[in-house]
C-alpha positions in Angstrom: 271.1 168.2 122.3 274.3 168.6 124.2 276.6 171.6 123.9 279.1 169.8 121.8 276.5 168.6 119.4 275.1 172.1 119.1 278.5 173.4 118.4 279.2 170.9 115.7 275.8 171.7 114.1 276.8 175.4 114.0 280.3 174.6 112.6 278.8 172.4 109.9 276.4 175.2 108.8 279.3 177.6 108.8 281.5 175.4 106.7 278.7 174.8 104.2 278.6 178.6 103.7 282.4 178.5 103.3 282.0 175.9 100.6 279.4 178.1 98.9 282.0 180.8 98.9 284.5 178.5 97.3 281.9 177.8 94.6 281.8 181.5 93.9 285.5 181.3 93.3 285.0 178.6 90.7 285.8 175.5 92.7 282.6 173.6 92.1 282.6 171.8 95.5 279.3 170.2 94.8 280.8 168.3 91.8 284.3 167.6 93.0 284.2 164.3 95.1 287.1 165.6 97.3 284.6 168.0 98.9 282.1 165.3 99.8 281.3 165.6 103.6 284.0 168.3 103.9 281.8 170.4 106.1 281.3 167.6 108.6 285.0 166.7 108.6 286.1 170.3 109.1 283.6 170.7 111.9 284.9 167.7 113.7 288.5 169.0 113.3 287.5 172.3 114.8 285.9 170.6 117.8 289.2 168.8 118.3 291.1 172.1 118.3 288.7 173.9 120.6 287.6 172.1 123.7 284.5 172.8 125.7 285.6 175.6 128.1 283.7 174.4 131.2 284.9 170.8 130.7 288.5 172.0 130.2 288.4 174.1 133.4 286.9 171.1 135.3 289.7 168.8 134.0 292.4 171.2 134.9 290.9 171.7 138.4 290.8 168.0 138.9 294.4 167.5 137.8 295.5 170.2 140.3 294.1 168.2 143.1 296.3 165.2 142.3 299.5 166.4 144.1 302.2 164.8 146.2 304.0 166.0 149.3 307.0 168.2 148.4 310.4 167.1 149.6 312.1 168.9 146.7 312.2 172.6 147.1 314.2 173.7 143.9 312.9 174.7 140.5 310.8 172.2 138.6 310.8 172.7 134.9 308.8 171.0 132.1 310.0 172.4 128.8 309.2 172.2 125.2 305.7 170.9 125.6 304.1 171.1 122.1 300.4 172.0 121.9 297.9 173.4 119.5 295.5 176.2 119.8 293.5 178.6 117.6 294.0 182.3 117.0 290.8 184.2 118.1 291.4 186.9 115.5 291.4 184.5 112.4 290.4 181.1 113.8 293.5 179.6 112.3 295.7 177.1 114.1 298.7 178.0 116.3 301.5 175.6 117.2 302.9 176.3 120.6 306.0 175.2 122.4 305.5 175.8 126.1 308.1 175.7 128.9 306.9 176.2 132.5 308.5 176.1 135.9 307.5 176.5 139.6 309.3 176.3 142.9 307.2 174.1 145.3 306.5 174.7 148.9 304.3 171.9 150.3 303.2 170.0 147.2 304.2 169.0 143.7 302.2 167.9 140.7 302.9 164.8 138.6 305.1 165.8 135.6 302.7 164.3 133.1 300.0 166.6 134.5 302.0 169.6 133.5 302.1 168.6 129.9 298.4 167.7 129.9 297.5 171.0 131.5 299.3 172.8 128.7 297.5 170.8 126.1 294.1 171.3 127.6 294.5 175.1 128.2 295.9 175.7 124.8 293.0 174.2 122.9 290.9 177.3 122.9 290.5 180.5 120.8 292.7 182.4 123.2 295.5 185.0 122.8 298.9 183.6 123.3 299.6 186.4 125.9 296.5 185.4 127.9 297.4 181.7 127.8 300.9 182.5 129.1 299.6 184.4 132.1 296.9 181.9 132.8 299.4 179.1 133.0 301.6 181.1 135.3 298.8 182.0 137.7 297.7 178.4 137.8 301.1 177.2 139.0 301.2 179.8 141.7 297.7 179.7 143.0 296.9 176.0 142.3 300.1 174.7 143.8 300.7 177.4 146.4 304.2 177.6 145.0 306.9 180.2 145.8 306.6 181.4 142.2 306.2 180.3 138.6 307.5 181.2 135.2 306.2 180.4 131.7 307.9 180.8 128.3 305.9 180.3 125.1 306.9 180.2 121.5 304.1 180.3 119.0 304.0 179.6 115.3 300.8 181.4 114.1 299.4 180.3 110.8 297.6 183.6 110.5 301.1 185.1 110.0 302.9 182.1 108.3 300.3 181.1 105.7 298.6 184.4 104.9 299.1 188.2 105.4 302.8 188.9 105.6 303.7 185.2 105.1 306.2 185.3 107.9 307.1 181.6 107.8 310.1 182.0 110.0 308.5 184.3 112.6 307.8 183.0 116.1 305.8 184.9 118.7 307.4 184.7 122.1 305.7 185.5 125.4 306.7 185.0 129.0 305.2 185.5 132.4 306.8 185.4 135.9 305.3 185.5 139.4 306.5 185.2 142.9 310.2 184.5 143.4 310.7 184.5 139.6 309.5 188.1 139.5 311.3 189.2 142.7 314.7 187.4 142.1 316.5 188.3 138.8 318.9 185.3 139.3 316.0 182.8 139.5 314.4 184.3 136.5 317.6 184.3 134.5 318.2 180.6 135.4 314.8 179.7 134.1 315.3 181.6 130.8 318.7 180.2 130.3 317.5 176.6 130.8 314.5 176.8 128.5 316.1 178.8 125.7 319.2 176.5 125.4 319.7 175.0 122.0 316.9 172.7 120.9 315.3 171.4 117.7 313.4 173.8 115.6 309.6 174.2 116.3 308.8 172.7 112.8 
């Protein structure tokens, strides 16, 4: 049995226990037809939110090899990339909007790859802070760039749908390396561009 199949089997078993818990709260999931095969559907949904870590790393590494010679030496920004992840503390979904930039030296990466990298790296039970720094390091080390910056807004359902019910709250994290760290003007330009007026996250 492959890793994904094993993961799905564990997820299904877990969701069956959750359904048993709902029964304890009076929901009679064994009788209500709306809960038929819910465990399998929920398990499939979770495997879509959380990718295989090794496969994700391999995909990102492969994308980082598909570069082009750099003739442009100014800031490259891909902003407002929307992606989904999962909070490792509650295993509830997180909706991210990610803006990232780098200043190339010898090579650039296709702009569609930047969005895809964000999507792949987001789909894991990872802290937003760690995701932010991992993306920044990747753009510096993987592209041998002069520097990189990442700005992430997160809508965490563990805050919005439970607990303090902070529907309006967004968690904001940023990371800067290289010239973005050493040069305040470069950092300020990036932040100004990515925080300019834009549509609401939801």
